[in-house]
N, C-alpha and C positions, 0 to 999 in steps of 0.2 A: 206834720211838724209841730213839735212842742217848744214853747218858749216861755221864759219867766215873765210875769207881769207884776206891777206894783199898783195897788188901788188905794188912792189917798182919800180917806173918808173924813178928813178934817181932824177928828179926835184920834185917829189911828191910821197907820199905813199897813195894809195887809199884803202879803206875798202869795202869789199863786202860780200855777202852771197851766197855760192855755194850749190846747191842741185842737187844730182845725183841719179835718180831712178835706180833700178837694170837694168843692160843691157841697159843703155841709148843709144839712137840711134842718138843723136845730142846734141848740146849745144846752148842755146839761151842766149845771153848777153843783158841785159836791159840797155839802155841809157836814164837816167832821164834828165829832163830839167825844165827850168822855176821855179827854187826854190825847186824842188822835190828832193827826195833821195831814197835810196834803201828801206826805210821804208814806201814808198808810199803804202797805203792800196789798191789802184786800181791796181797798177802794181804787188803787191804781190798776189792779187787775180788771175790776168791773169797768173802769173808764176805758181800758183798751178794747173791751168787747163792745162798748157803746160806740167808740170811734169806728170800729169795723162795720157798724150798722149805718155809717154815714152821718154821724152826729158829732159835733164838737163837744169838748169837755173843758171845764175850768175847775181845777182842784185848788181850793183856797184855804189858807189858814185864817180862821176867824179870830184868833188872838195874836197880838204882837209877841215878839220874843220876850219882852219884859213881862207881859201878862202870862205867858206860858210858864215862866219861871215861878211866878207867884202861884199859879194854879197847881204846879207840881207839889207845892208845899201845903196849900190850903184846900185844893180840889173844889173851890167855890165857883170859879168862873165857868167851868164846864157845865154847871147847873144853872147859870144865869141865863135862862131861856129868853128873857126880854132883851138882854144885850145881844145874844147870839142871833136872835130873830131879826133885830134891827139891822145888824151887819149883813146878814144874808140879803135882806131887802135892798140895802144900799148897793150891794154888789150887783144885784139884778138891775138896778137903775143905772149903775156904771156901764154895764154891758149895753144897755139901751142907748147910751150916749156915744158908743164907739161905732164909727162908720162901718167897720167890717163885721160887726156883730148885731147892729141895730135891727136888721130885718130877720134875724133868726128867732123862731119861737123858742121859749125858754122852759126847761124842766129843772126840777130840783131833786137831788139824790141825797138823802140824809141817813146817817147811821148813828145809833145810840141817841144821845141827847141832840145831836145834829138833826135828827128827824123832826123833833119838836120845833127846832129853830126854822127848819124848812117850811113847816106847816104854818107857823106864825107869819113868816114872810109871804107865803102864798095867800093867806087871809088878808094881809095888808095890801097886796098888789094883785087883786083878782084879774085885772086885765093884762097883767104882765107874765104870769106864771101859768103854763098850760098843763103841767102834769107834775106829780110828786111820786117818788118811790122811797120807801123806808126800809132799810135793812137792819133787822134786829134792833129796831128803834124804840124810843119812848114817846110815841105820839101823844100819850096821855098827858105829858108835861106841857103840851100846847094849851091846855086848859080852855079858857073862854074863846080862844081863836078857832077851835075845832068846828063849831057849827058855821063859821064864816068862810071856811075853805070852799071854793067853788070848782076847783080843777079836779080832774080825775086822779085818784090817789090809790097807790098799790102798797099794801103793808105786807112785808115778807118776814116771817119769823121761823126760827128753827123748831122742829117738832119736839126737841128735848128741852127747849127753853120755856118751861111751863109758866113761870112767873110772868115773863114778858108776853107770852101768848095772852094771858088774862088782861094785861095792860092794853094790848092792841085791840082785843075784843071790846074793852071798855071805851077806847077811843073811837072805834068804828061805830059804836052805837050812838055816839054823839054827833057824828058827821052827817051832813045832808047832801054832800056831793056824791058823784059816782065813786064808790070805794070798794076795793076787793082786799080780802085777807087771804094770803097764800101761806100755808105751813109746809115747810120743806122737811120731809121725813128724815129722821136720824141725825138732824143737825143741832148742834148746841149754839150758844149765843154768838160765837165768832165765826160760825160756819167753817170750822177747820177740818171737818170730816171729808174724806175723798168724794169729789163730785158735787158737794153742796154749794160751794162758792160759785162753781160753774153754773149751777142752776139759778142762783141769785142773779148772776150777770146776764144769763139768757132771758130771765123774766124782765129784768130792768130794761135791757135793750129793746125787747119786743114792746114793752109798755110805752117807752119814749118814742120809738119809731111809729107806733100807732097814733099816739095822741099829739105828737108835735108835727105830724104830717097834715093835719086838718088845715085847709086853706084859711088864712086870715088876712086882714089888710096889712100892708107893709109897715114894718116898724112896731115898736112896743108902745102901747098906750100909756100916756103919762098918768101917774097915780093921782 
């Protein structure tokens, strides 16, 4: 069952959609980027596959409505990785404070600049984030946070997205955690080609099911 949620971060109120399948084994928080939102059809498709793997999902807008309007004109906030990373981290903390979510291991799914935000949050909360998946992301924009990421990270890039492949290879070289780079043949940046988004969803669901299932003490560790 999916229901809307509001997350009050003091400086902003963020809106999201929370889906918890029966006996969920983990929670995957989606960090959207580059002008996208929780209504992204691609991320909603991936979230559905993740749900069918027995994991909850939280698709969250990282910008307020007013900020989204400003960003549509300036395109600046979508590249403010510091701001987006802090908000993802605070959403993770919010989940840890909710009774129904507090015992669920957390993973982060980031697309485009949202991938950098997810990695910044993972670096800031090493005990709270168990896995990260990047879809066509810009992990290189996480900068100095990259060597600090401790959780298992999967970077998925389209085989025809040559510039972004290089950026992901650069980021992988700077990371010290368990990290894999998977290139999906025949896919462009948005994975619009037949079967390519399905492959991303399969890879993400398998990654989260594997890494969020590792036994840990109940609850999320305080940062």
